[in-house]
Phi, psi and omega in degrees: 000331180294327180292328177295317179297316180295313180298317180294319179298315181290313181295320179295318179297313181298314184295321186274321183287320183259009181050049182253101189267008181296325184269006184303317178297321178293319178296320178297316178298313180294326178289325175292323174298319179297318179296313180296316179298320178295321179292321179296313181280351177292339178299332179272009180057047179267129182296323180297330178291324176296316180292326175300314181296316178297317179297318179299316179293323177294324178293317177299317178298317183295325179295330181270316189242345182088156178222163175294146184300325180297319178293321177299315180295319180297314179296317181296315179297318178301313183294320180293315181292325178293321177294319179294316178295325178294322179287328181283335184267000000 
């Protein structure tokens, strides 16, 4: 699961910062996986799952309407660090 978070964080950052829309279908698929994963783990009342669901919806929104670069960087850093910690534990 950590690799999905890392891949989504990196691809989302590249797509939004450099206006590179080639990966948008893959980013959309991974963000929907993130939302479903967050909802499944939300049953255990995990705070990170709430942030996963919010991040997933923000990514879907950003693909359609765009977001400020600071928000894109915050979401990307969160997903990358969560993925790295998930792989280490």
